[in-house]
C-alpha positions as CSV (number, residue, x, y, z in Angstrom):
1,M,34.0,22.4,-65.0
2,A,33.3,21.1,-61.5
3,T,30.7,18.4,-60.8
4,I,28.4,19.1,-57.9
5,V,27.6,16.0,-55.9
6,S,24.8,15.8,-53.5
7,E,25.0,13.3,-50.7
8,K,21.8,11.8,-49.3
9,S,22.0,9.5,-46.3
10,V,19.5,6.7,-46.5
11,V,19.4,4.9,-43.2
12,A,18.2,1.4,-43.3
13,P,15.1,0.8,-41.1
14,A,15.8,-0.3,-37.6
15,N,15.3,-3.9,-36.6
16,Y,11.6,-3.7,-35.9
17,G,11.6,-7.0,-34.0
18,I,14.0,-5.6,-31.4
19,V,12.1,-2.3,-31.2
20,L,8.8,-4.2,-30.7
21,F,10.5,-6.4,-28.0
22,H,11.7,-3.3,-26.2
23,R,8.2,-1.8,-26.3
24,V,6.6,-5.0,-25.0
25,L,9.1,-5.2,-22.1
26,N,8.6,-1.5,-21.3
27,M,4.8,-2.0,-21.2
28,L,5.0,-5.1,-19.0
29,L,7.4,-3.3,-16.7
30,L,5.1,-0.3,-16.5
31,I,2.1,-2.5,-15.6
32,L,4.1,-4.5,-13.1
33,N,5.6,-1.5,-11.4
34,L,2.1,0.2,-11.3
35,F,0.7,-2.7,-9.3
36,L,3.7,-2.7,-7.0
37,V,3.8,1.0,-6.4
38,I,0.1,1.1,-5.6
39,R,0.6,-1.8,-3.2
40,L,3.5,0.0,-1.6
41,I,1.4,3.1,-1.1
42,L,-1.6,1.2,0.2
43,K,0.6,-0.7,2.7
44,A,2.4,2.4,3.9
45,T,-0.9,4.3,4.5
46,G,-2.5,1.4,6.3
47,A,-5.3,0.8,3.7
48,N,-8.1,-1.5,4.8
49,P,-7.3,-5.0,3.2
50,N,-11.0,-5.9,3.3
51,S,-11.8,-3.2,0.7
52,G,-12.4,-4.7,-2.8
53,F,-9.8,-2.5,-4.6
54,V,-7.2,-3.0,-1.9
55,H,-7.8,-6.7,-1.8
56,F,-7.5,-6.9,-5.6
57,I,-4.1,-5.0,-5.6
58,Y,-2.7,-7.1,-2.7
59,S,-3.7,-10.4,-4.3
60,A,-2.5,-9.4,-7.8
61,A,0.9,-8.2,-6.5
62,A,1.4,-11.0,-4.0
63,P,3.0,-13.5,-6.4
64,L,5.3,-10.7,-7.7
65,I,6.8,-9.9,-4.3
66,Y,6.8,-13.5,-2.9
67,P,10.5,-14.2,-4.0
68,F,11.6,-11.1,-2.0
69,T,9.6,-11.6,1.1
70,G,11.7,-11.9,4.3
71,I,14.9,-10.2,2.9
72,F,14.3,-7.2,5.1
73,P,11.9,-6.8,8.0
74,N,8.9,-4.5,7.3
75,Q,9.0,-1.2,9.2
76,A,6.1,0.7,10.7
77,A,5.3,3.9,8.8
78,D,3.2,5.4,11.7
79,V,0.5,6.6,9.3
80,N,-2.7,4.8,10.2
81,H,-0.7,1.9,11.4
82,G,0.8,1.3,7.9
83,I,4.1,-0.4,7.2
84,F,6.8,0.1,4.7
85,E,7.0,-3.2,2.9
86,W,10.6,-3.7,1.9
87,A,9.8,-6.8,-0.3
88,T,7.7,-4.6,-2.6
89,F,10.4,-2.0,-2.9
90,V,13.1,-4.6,-3.6
91,A,10.7,-6.2,-6.2
92,I,10.4,-2.9,-8.0
93,V,14.1,-2.4,-8.1
94,I,15.0,-6.0,-9.1
95,Y,12.3,-6.2,-11.9
96,T,13.4,-2.8,-13.3
97,L,17.1,-3.8,-13.3
98,A,16.2,-7.2,-14.9
99,V,14.4,-5.5,-17.8
100,I,17.3,-3.1,-18.3
101,V,19.8,-6.0,-18.4
102,I,17.6,-8.0,-20.8
103,K,17.4,-5.0,-23.1
104,L,21.1,-4.4,-23.0
105,I,21.8,-8.1,-23.7
106,M,19.4,-8.1,-26.7
107,D,21.0,-4.9,-28.0
108,A,24.5,-6.4,-27.7
109,F,23.7,-9.4,-29.8
110,V,21.8,-7.6,-32.5
111,K,24.0,-5.7,-34.9
112,P,22.6,-2.5,-36.4
113,K,22.0,-2.7,-40.1
114,N,24.6,-0.8,-42.3
115,R,23.9,2.7,-43.3
116,T,23.7,3.3,-47.0
117,V,24.9,6.5,-48.6
118,V,23.5,7.4,-52.0
119,K,25.4,9.9,-54.2
120,E,23.7,11.7,-56.9
121,N,25.2,14.0,-59.6
122,L,23.4,17.2,-59.9
């Protein structure tokens, strides 16, 4: 007589610390890029810097783009005398790439937990 064996795969839970770390990095990147994209749009459309909201966005994003200021000259966008601010664009790209690299490095050093296979006789 044959024995029927059922195989169940029980996958060990993922390393929740790394998952949480990824989520926090993604949330920080989302908030950072949100400020930078809004600043980029406001600069390109020539928004009034004396407006409260515009002033808040410019002042909140200024420390984020400071390291990239002067890499490329700003170019006129010809929309209400706006400019395309290259420093903001470079900041978006560099910060996004930095988060991707950090996540890849963390994943490379953390080994996934072994998968456990449970066999049951039916």
